PLY file of the C-alpha trace (Angstrom):
ply
format ascii 1.0
element vertex 230
property float x
property float y
property float z
element edge 229
property int vertex1
property int vertex2
end_header
150.03 33.92 243.60
149.04 37.58 243.80
145.81 37.73 245.82
143.16 40.41 245.46
144.33 42.21 248.62
148.05 41.55 248.17
150.86 43.62 246.75
154.26 42.52 245.52
157.28 44.80 245.40
160.15 43.40 243.35
163.60 44.92 243.49
167.06 44.30 242.15
170.14 45.65 240.42
170.42 46.26 236.69
173.29 44.37 235.11
173.43 46.23 231.77
175.50 43.33 230.44
175.69 42.67 226.69
175.09 38.94 227.18
171.61 39.51 228.60
170.58 42.37 226.31
169.16 40.27 223.40
166.88 38.29 225.73
165.30 41.47 227.07
165.20 43.17 223.65
163.23 40.39 221.98
160.28 40.58 224.41
159.75 44.34 223.93
157.05 45.57 221.57
157.75 47.89 218.63
157.02 51.05 220.62
159.40 50.05 223.42
162.12 49.16 220.96
161.69 52.48 219.18
161.91 54.32 222.51
165.06 52.42 223.42
166.74 53.44 220.17
166.21 57.11 221.02
168.82 56.85 223.78
172.18 57.94 222.41
173.93 56.88 225.61
174.56 53.13 225.43
174.31 52.52 229.17
170.98 54.34 229.41
169.67 52.39 226.44
170.72 49.08 228.00
169.10 50.02 231.30
165.85 50.96 229.57
165.75 47.64 227.71
166.54 45.64 230.85
163.97 47.46 233.01
161.17 46.95 230.50
162.27 43.43 229.66
162.22 42.51 233.36
158.80 44.14 233.70
157.41 42.07 230.85
158.90 38.88 232.26
157.39 39.61 235.66
153.97 40.35 234.16
154.23 37.16 232.10
155.00 35.16 235.23
152.01 36.70 237.04
149.57 36.30 234.14
150.95 33.03 232.76
151.30 34.58 229.32
154.25 34.97 226.90
156.01 38.27 227.73
156.11 39.43 224.10
152.34 38.94 223.76
151.38 41.21 226.64
149.78 44.40 225.34
150.81 47.52 227.23
149.15 50.82 226.34
149.31 54.31 227.82
146.48 56.32 229.32
145.82 59.98 228.51
148.66 61.29 230.66
151.10 58.52 229.81
150.59 55.98 232.58
151.00 52.44 231.21
148.29 49.81 231.72
147.51 46.30 230.51
144.98 46.30 227.67
143.78 42.74 228.31
144.21 42.69 232.10
143.27 46.17 233.35
142.58 44.80 236.83
146.31 44.13 237.34
148.00 47.37 238.40
151.76 47.81 238.02
154.31 50.55 238.30
158.08 50.71 238.02
160.89 52.97 239.08
164.64 52.89 238.66
167.48 55.04 239.90
170.98 54.47 238.52
171.40 50.67 238.60
168.57 49.94 241.08
165.02 49.12 240.03
161.70 48.38 241.68
158.37 47.10 240.32
155.10 46.99 242.27
152.08 44.84 241.45
148.54 44.87 242.87
144.97 44.13 241.81
141.99 46.45 241.36
143.72 49.55 242.65
145.83 52.50 241.65
149.41 52.20 242.82
152.72 53.90 242.29
156.28 53.25 243.37
159.36 55.45 243.45
162.97 54.91 244.44
165.74 57.46 244.71
169.41 57.20 245.60
170.14 59.51 248.51
172.78 61.85 247.18
173.75 65.43 248.01
171.81 68.13 246.15
172.96 71.71 246.07
169.39 72.81 245.30
167.68 70.77 248.04
166.37 73.83 249.91
165.00 75.24 246.67
163.16 72.00 245.92
161.73 71.99 249.43
160.46 75.57 248.95
158.87 74.63 245.63
157.55 71.12 246.24
156.74 70.88 249.96
153.54 72.11 251.59
153.67 74.34 254.66
153.42 71.47 257.15
156.19 69.51 255.42
158.35 72.62 255.00
158.33 73.53 258.70
158.89 69.92 259.76
161.89 69.62 257.44
163.38 73.00 258.41
163.51 72.13 262.12
165.39 68.87 261.56
169.11 68.65 262.37
171.27 69.15 259.29
172.41 65.53 259.47
168.82 64.31 259.03
167.62 66.65 256.31
168.86 64.73 253.27
167.14 61.47 254.23
163.93 63.28 255.22
163.90 65.12 251.89
164.08 61.86 249.93
161.44 60.26 252.15
158.97 63.03 251.37
160.02 63.13 247.71
159.52 59.41 247.04
156.13 59.35 248.78
154.93 62.29 246.69
156.35 60.87 243.45
154.74 57.50 244.13
151.35 59.20 244.55
151.52 61.20 241.32
152.64 58.04 239.49
149.73 56.10 240.98
147.29 58.73 239.74
149.06 58.86 236.39
149.43 62.62 236.04
153.13 62.97 236.84
154.56 65.93 238.70
152.20 68.25 236.81
149.67 67.19 239.43
151.57 69.43 241.86
153.92 67.87 244.39
153.21 70.63 246.91
149.52 69.67 246.79
150.34 66.05 247.73
150.85 66.58 251.44
152.34 63.80 253.55
151.49 63.89 257.25
154.88 64.58 258.92
153.61 63.09 262.18
152.28 59.94 260.49
154.02 59.42 257.14
151.84 56.43 256.26
149.07 58.84 255.30
148.41 62.02 253.33
146.89 65.13 254.87
145.73 66.51 251.54
145.78 65.44 247.89
144.45 67.11 244.71
140.73 66.66 244.11
141.37 64.40 241.11
142.96 61.85 243.48
139.82 61.36 245.57
139.88 61.60 249.38
143.27 61.69 251.08
142.10 59.01 253.51
141.87 56.51 250.63
145.63 56.48 250.12
148.16 54.49 252.11
151.92 55.02 252.09
154.54 52.38 252.76
158.26 53.17 252.86
160.30 50.49 251.11
163.92 50.04 252.18
165.89 47.45 250.23
169.45 48.69 250.63
171.45 51.37 252.37
171.46 54.73 250.63
168.24 54.07 248.72
164.81 55.49 249.60
161.65 53.92 248.24
157.91 54.28 248.68
154.78 52.43 247.62
151.48 54.36 247.49
148.08 52.83 246.71
144.41 53.70 247.05
143.67 50.54 249.03
145.00 48.90 252.16
146.83 45.68 251.39
146.57 42.67 253.69
150.02 41.47 252.63
152.92 43.29 250.96
155.65 40.91 249.81
159.14 42.25 249.19
160.82 40.05 246.58
164.22 40.10 244.88
164.79 39.64 241.17
167.10 36.91 239.98
170.54 38.01 238.83
169.37 38.28 235.19
0 1
1 2
2 3
3 4
4 5
5 6
6 7
7 8
8 9
9 10
10 11
11 12
12 13
13 14
14 15
15 16
16 17
17 18
18 19
19 20
20 21
21 22
22 23
23 24
24 25
25 26
26 27
27 28
28 29
29 30
30 31
31 32
32 33
33 34
34 35
35 36
36 37
37 38
38 39
39 40
40 41
41 42
42 43
43 44
44 45
45 46
46 47
47 48
48 49
49 50
50 51
51 52
52 53
53 54
54 55
55 56
56 57
57 58
58 59
59 60
60 61
61 62
62 63
63 64
64 65
65 66
66 67
67 68
68 69
69 70
70 71
71 72
72 73
73 74
74 75
75 76
76 77
77 78
78 79
79 80
80 81
81 82
82 83
83 84
84 85
85 86
86 87
87 88
88 89
89 90
90 91
91 92
92 93
93 94
94 95
95 96
96 97
97 98
98 99
99 100
100 101
101 102
102 103
103 104
104 105
105 106
106 107
107 108
108 109
109 110
110 111
111 112
112 113
113 114
114 115
115 116
116 117
117 118
118 119
119 120
120 121
121 122
122 123
123 124
124 125
125 126
126 127
127 128
128 129
129 130
130 131
131 132
132 133
133 134
134 135
135 136
136 137
137 138
138 139
139 140
140 141
141 142
142 143
143 144
144 145
145 146
146 147
147 148
148 149
149 150
150 151
151 152
152 153
153 154
154 155
155 156
156 157
157 158
158 159
159 160
160 161
161 162
162 163
163 164
164 165
165 166
166 167
167 168
168 169
169 170
170 171
171 172
172 173
173 174
174 175
175 176
176 177
177 178
178 179
179 180
180 181
181 182
182 183
183 184
184 185
185 186
186 187
187 188
188 189
189 190
190 191
191 192
192 193
193 194
194 195
195 196
196 197
197 198
198 199
199 200
200 201
201 202
202 203
203 204
204 205
205 206
206 207
207 208
208 209
209 210
210 211
211 212
212 213
213 214
214 215
215 216
216 217
217 218
218 219
219 220
220 221
221 222
222 223
223 224
224 225
225 226
226 227
227 228
228 229
C-alpha cells in the first residue's frame, strides 16, 4: 500500500526476451505501440515495450485496475501523467538493461539512473552543465573519484528536470546541487519553486550504476523494491 507520504522505487533488469514480449505489448495503448514501432533496432524496441509494459503493470497493481485500461497522457512539455488518477505521481528511467520506476502521491517526482562508464567529453559536460560551485568541487577531486562524482551530480540534476517535466531545456547548470550536502539544491529555476522544497535521495541498486530520486516533498518512507524476473 502506497501511503500519502510514502515513495516506492522499483528496479530491475530488462530481459528483452521474445517469450515475454507479447504480454507487455498487449497492455500498451495505441500511442505506445506506435512509438515502439518507430525503433528500427530490435533490441531497443523490445526494451521500450518491456519498460512501458512493466510500468503499466506496476500502475495497475497500485491502482487495482487493468493495465491496458489505464489512461496515460502527456503534459505540455511531454511529461506523462495519469488522466484518471492525477494524484499518483510516477517517473521511469532506464539505462542499457537496467530500469527504475518511482511512485509517490500528491507530489512532483523524478528518477534517473545512469551506468557509470568512461566519457571522453566528461570535462566538456561539466563545463556546460555544472554551476560554479559544482564545477570547483568536481575539479578538486582526485582523478579516481571524478567519474562517480560526475554521474552523481548528473543523475540528481536529470531527476529534477524530469520531476518538473521540462527536460534538460530547463537548464542543468541552473539546477545546482549543494556539493557539501547533496540531499538538497542550492538553486533551481524559478519555475521549480523554492530550492528548499526539493529533496534528493541517491539510489544505489547495483555496482556501477548511479541513481537519484528527486521530489518536492519529504517522504516518511522510501521503499526500494525489486521487480520480478518478468
